[in-house]
C-alpha positions in Angstrom: 24.7 -1.5 -17.6 24.7 -0.4 -21.3 24.9 -4.0 -22.5 22.2 -5.1 -20.1 19.9 -2.5 -21.5 20.8 -3.6 -25.1 20.2 -7.3 -24.4 16.9 -6.6 -22.6 15.7 -4.5 -25.5 16.1 -7.3 -28.1 12.7 -8.7 -29.1 12.0 -12.5 -29.3 15.4 -13.2 -27.6 15.5 -16.2 -25.2 18.7 -14.7 -23.7 16.8 -11.5 -23.0 14.0 -13.4 -21.3 16.6 -15.3 -19.3 18.3 -12.1 -18.2 15.0 -10.5 -17.2 13.9 -13.5 -15.1 17.4 -13.6 -13.5 17.1 -9.9 -12.6 13.7 -10.3 -11.1 15.1 -13.2 -9.0 18.1 -11.2 -7.9 15.8 -8.2 -7.0 13.6 -10.4 -4.8 16.6 -12.1 -3.1 18.3 -8.7 -2.3 15.0 -7.2 -1.0 14.6 -10.2 1.3 18.2 -10.0 2.4 17.9 -6.3 3.2 14.9 -7.0 5.4 16.7 -9.6 7.4 20.0 -7.7 7.5 19.0 -4.0 7.9 22.3 -3.1 9.7 24.6 -4.8 7.2 27.4 -2.4 6.1 26.4 -3.0 2.5 22.8 -2.0 3.0 23.1 1.4 1.5 24.9 0.3 -1.7 22.4 -2.6 -1.9 19.5 -0.1 -2.0 21.2 1.8 -4.9 21.8 -1.5 -6.7 18.1 -2.4 -6.3 17.2 0.9 -7.8 19.4 0.2 -10.8 17.8 -3.2 -11.3 14.4 -1.7 -11.0 15.2 0.9 -13.7 16.6 -1.9 -15.9 13.3 -3.8 -15.7 11.2 -0.8 -16.5 10.5 -0.5 -20.2 11.6 2.7 -21.8 9.0 4.6 -24.0 11.0 3.4 -27.1 10.7 -0.2 -26.0 6.9 -0.2 -25.7 5.3 -2.1 -28.6 3.4 0.1 -31.2 0.6 -2.4 -31.4 -1.1 -1.4 -28.1 -4.7 -2.3 -27.8 -6.7 0.9 -27.9 -9.5 1.6 -25.4 -12.1 1.4 -28.2 -11.2 -2.3 -28.7 -11.8 -3.3 -25.1 -14.3 -6.0 -24.6 -15.1 -4.3 -21.2 -15.5 -0.9 -22.8 -19.1 -0.4 -21.4 -17.6 -1.1 -17.9 -14.9 1.5 -18.4 -17.3 4.1 -19.7 -19.8 3.5 -16.9 -17.1 3.7 -14.3 -15.7 7.0 -15.7 -19.1 8.5 -15.9 -20.1 7.8 -12.3 -20.2 11.1 -10.4 -20.5 9.5 -7.0 -17.2 7.6 -7.5 -15.4 10.9 -8.3 -16.3 12.2 -4.8 -14.0 9.5 -3.4 -11.5 8.9 -6.2 -11.1 12.4 -7.7 -11.4 13.1 -11.4 -8.6 10.9 -12.9 -10.0 8.7 -15.6 -9.1 5.0 -16.0 -5.7 4.5 -17.7 -5.8 0.8 -18.6 -5.2 -0.3 -22.2 -6.3 -4.0 -21.9 -9.3 -5.8 -20.4 -7.2 -7.5 -17.8 -5.6 -4.3 -16.7 -8.9 -2.5 -16.6 -10.5 -5.2 -14.4 -7.7 -4.8 -11.9 -7.5 -1.0 -12.0 -11.2 -0.7 -11.3 -11.2 -3.2 -8.5 -8.1 -1.5 -6.9 -10.0 1.7 -6.9 -13.1 0.1 -5.4 -10.9 -0.8 -2.4 -10.8 3.0 -1.6 -14.5 3.8 -1.5 -17.2 3.0 1.1 -17.9 -0.7 1.3 -21.6 -0.5 0.5 -20.9 1.4 -2.7 -18.0 -1.0 -3.5 -20.2 -4.0 -3.2 -22.7 -2.5 -5.6 -20.0 -1.7 -8.2 -18.3 -5.1 -7.9 -21.6 -6.8 -8.8 -22.1 -4.3 -11.6 -18.7 -5.0 -13.0 -19.3 -8.8 -12.8 -22.6 -8.4 -14.6 -21.1 -6.5 -17.4 -18.2 -9.0 -17.7 -20.7 -11.9 -17.8 -22.5 -10.2 -20.7 -19.4 -10.6 -22.9 -18.8 -14.2 -21.8 -16.4 -13.8 -18.8 -16.9 -15.4 -15.4 -15.5 -14.7 -11.9 -12.4 -16.6 -11.0 -11.5 -17.2 -7.4 -8.8 -19.7 -8.1 -6.1 -17.8 -10.1 -5.3 -15.1 -7.7 -2.1 -13.1 -6.9 -1.2 -14.0 -3.3 -0.2 -11.1 -1.1 1.5 -11.9 2.3 -0.5 -11.0 5.4 -1.5 -12.5 8.7 -4.7 -14.1 7.4 -6.3 -15.5 4.3 -8.9 -13.4 2.4 -10.0 -13.0 -1.2 -9.8 -9.2 -1.9 -11.4 -9.4 -5.3 -11.8 -12.2 -7.9 -10.2 -12.4 -11.3 -11.9 -13.3 -14.6 -11.9 -16.3 -16.8 -13.5 -17.0 -20.2 -13.4 -14.3 -22.9 -11.4 -12.0 -20.5 -8.6 -13.4 -18.3 -7.4 -11.5 -15.3 -5.9 -12.4 -12.0 -7.6 -11.2 -8.8 -6.0 -10.5 -5.5 -6.0 -12.3 -2.2 -4.3 -12.2 1.2 -2.3 -15.3 2.1 -0.8 -16.3 5.5 1.3 -18.9 3.7 2.8 -16.2 1.5 3.8 -14.3 4.7 5.4 -17.5 6.1 7.3 -17.9 2.8 8.7 -14.3 3.5 10.4 -15.8 6.5 7.9 -14.5 9.1 7.3 -17.0 11.9 4.0 -16.5 13.8 5.6 -18.1 16.9 8.8 -16.0 16.9 7.4 -13.1 19.0 4.2 -11.5 20.2 1.0 -11.6 18.2 1.1 -7.8 17.8 4.6 -7.8 16.2 3.6 -10.7 13.9 0.6 -8.6 12.8 2.8 -5.6 12.1 5.1 -7.8 10.1 2.2 -8.8 8.0 1.4 -5.2 7.3 5.0 -4.4 6.2 5.2 -7.3 3.7 1.7 -6.6 2.4 2.3 -2.9 1.8 5.6 -3.6 0.0 3.7 -5.8 -2.5 0.8 -3.3 -2.9 3.3 -0.6 -3.7 4.5 -2.7 -6.6 0.9 -3.3 -7.8 -0.8 0.0 -7.4 0.8 3.1 -9.2 -1.6 5.5 -7.5 -0.1 5.0 -4.0 1.6 8.0 -2.3 3.4 8.5 1.0 3.2 11.2 3.6 5.8 9.9 6.1 7.3 12.8 7.9 10.8 11.3 8.5 11.1 10.7 4.7 9.6 13.9 3.4 7.7 16.3 5.6 6.4 18.9 3.3 4.0 17.2 0.9 2.3 14.0 -0.3 4.6 12.1 -2.7 3.6 9.8 -5.5 5.8 6.7 -5.2 5.8 5.8 -8.9 7.0 9.2 -10.1 9.6 9.5 -7.3 11.5 6.2 -7.2 14.0 7.5 -4.6 11.2 8.4 -2.3 9.7 4.9 -2.9 13.0 3.3 -1.9 13.3 5.5 1.2 9.7 4.9 2.3 10.1 1.1 1.9 13.4 1.2 3.8 11.9 3.1 6.7 9.0 0.7 6.8 11.4 -2.2 7.2 13.6 -0.3 9.7 10.6 0.3 11.9 9.6 -3.3 11.8 13.1 -4.4 12.7 13.2 -1.9 15.6 9.9 -3.2 17.2 11.2 -6.7 16.8 14.4 -5.8 18.7 12.7 -3.6 21.3 10.2 -6.4 22.1 13.1 -8.6 23.3 13.6 -6.1 26.2 10.1 -7.0 27.6 9.4 -3.3 28.3 5.8 -2.6 27.2 6.4 1.1 27.1 9.3 0.8 24.7 7.3 -1.6 22.6 4.4 0.8 22.5 6.5 3.7 21.3 8.0 1.5 18.5 4.4 0.4 17.7 3.3 4.1 17.3 6.2 4.7 14.9 5.4 1.7 12.7 1.6 2.5 12.8 2.5 6.0 11.5 4.4 4.4 8.6 1.5 2.2 7.8 -1.0 5.0 7.8 1.3 7.3 5.8 0.8 5.1 2.7 -2.1 6.8 1.2 -4.0 7.8 -2.0 -5.0 11.2 -3.2 -7.8 11.7 -2.1 -7.1 9.4 0.9 -9.2 6.2 1.1 -12.6 6.5 2.8 -12.6 5.4 6.4 -15.1 2.6 5.8 -13.5 1.3 2.7 -11.4 -1.9 2.4 -8.2 0.2 2.7 -9.6 2.2 5.6 -10.7 -0.9 7.5 -7.3 -2.5 6.8 -5.4 0.4 8.3 -7.7 0.5 11.3 -6.4 -3.0 12.2 -3.1 -1.4 12.9 -4.8 1.0 15.3 -6.3 -1.9 17.1 -2.9 -3.5 17.6 -1.8 -0.2 19.2 -4.7 -0.3 21.6 -3.6 -3.7 22.7 0.0 -2.5 23.2 -1.3 0.5 25.2 -3.3 -1.8 27.4 -0.2 -3.8 28.2 1.6 -0.7 29.2 -1.3 0.4 31.4 -1.4 -3.0 33.0 2.3 -2.5 33.8 1.5 0.7 35.7 2.0 3.4 33.1 -0.5 6.2 32.5 -1.2 6.0 28.7 -3.7 7.6 26.5 -3.9 7.2 22.7 -6.2 9.2 20.5 -6.8 8.9 16.8 -7.5 12.4 15.5 -10.6 13.0 13.4 -13.5 15.3 12.8 -13.2 19.1 12.4 -9.6 20.1 12.0 -10.0 23.3 14.0 -11.1 21.2 17.0 -8.0 18.9 17.0 -5.2 21.0 15.5 -3.8 21.8 19.0 -3.1 18.1 19.4 -1.2 17.7 16.1 1.9 19.1 14.4 3.3 19.4 10.9 0.0 18.6 9.3 -0.6 18.4 5.6 -3.6 19.7 3.6 -5.3 18.7 0.4 -7.9 20.4 -1.7 -9.8 17.2 -2.6 -11.7 14.4 -0.9 -13.8 14.5 2.2 -15.5 17.7 3.6 -13.7 21.1 3.6 -12.3 21.8 7.0 -12.3 18.2 8.3 -9.5 15.7 8.9 -9.1 13.3 5.9 -6.8 10.8 7.7 -4.8 10.5 10.9 -1.2 9.7 10.0 0.1 9.6 13.6 -1.9 9.2 16.8 -1.8 11.8 19.6 -0.3 10.2 22.7 0.1 11.0 26.4 2.5 8.8 28.3 3.1 9.4 32.0 1.9 13.0 31.7 4.2 13.7 28.7 2.4 14.7 25.5 3.4 13.7 22.0 1.5 15.4 19.1 -0.2 13.5 16.3 -0.2 14.3 12.6 -3.1 14.5 10.1 -4.0 15.3 6.6 -7.0 17.7 6.4 -9.1 19.2 3.6 -8.5 22.8 3.0 -11.5 25.3 3.3 -11.0 26.5 -0.3 
């Protein structure tokens, strides 16, 4: 590994560029292979190798160029300052200021944050951001977008062209198909869950503010995925394992087994969060609610097969629902003190047997 580090650190080296491109390709290939072969005897070593490749591709502090564009040189400096000064945004996003050092990064950082706030406020801010960008000669670009795999096509937010260039984001069903997911290979519900798993993997790479609260990976706290790479790997692995399980279980044609596997993968999807958690009527909140709608369809299939099934998403005042949950987590930011911030796992009653849910709630402090 020493010589790999040394070669990657050489500036203006075509060989270094070739090595970097090759490592990115190897990383993508191994990630895809692990998804398709989760039970392979080499899966554990492969995960460790992927972490080594990831570390190789991350620049060390000494490798970062000294000529970084300072915030004061930003063309979109007025946009940055207005965003940082908005007290209403802080209610949903916390007090962390924007970190971007270039205009392209700033455009994307702001729009990623807007995905976590109520949709009406996000619409207002998207227009404000575009107006300020147009003042300095930039225009909205709906063509040059980073395509994220999912079960439908949707522009998440535009990029910029002109005096500032930045790529936006979009959902792409073709990108999901290119991941090896066939919409005709199983049920519509499992196909939709597969879209979630591949989308979340990509979003983890894009957004450094994502955390996880998945109990089977770490049950005592909310963990930032960028600062804890081993937790990042374990969360992604668990997400893939739960998708693989529901794909296998579905082959048994038992709606109850499929439902239970669906509850597990829905929990993994809802356990990818921000601090504070995304507002329920934000883009993120609405996206995750799609997973709950899939669960309802699965529950209905089990009911139609003769099972007594009840699923409840826990919300509202924490004191009113805590008897239905277990191993909950609390935060001292976001939402209203004493209320549930997000439901990580639904409460379920199946044939008179109860299974507790799990939530994150706002402390009363």
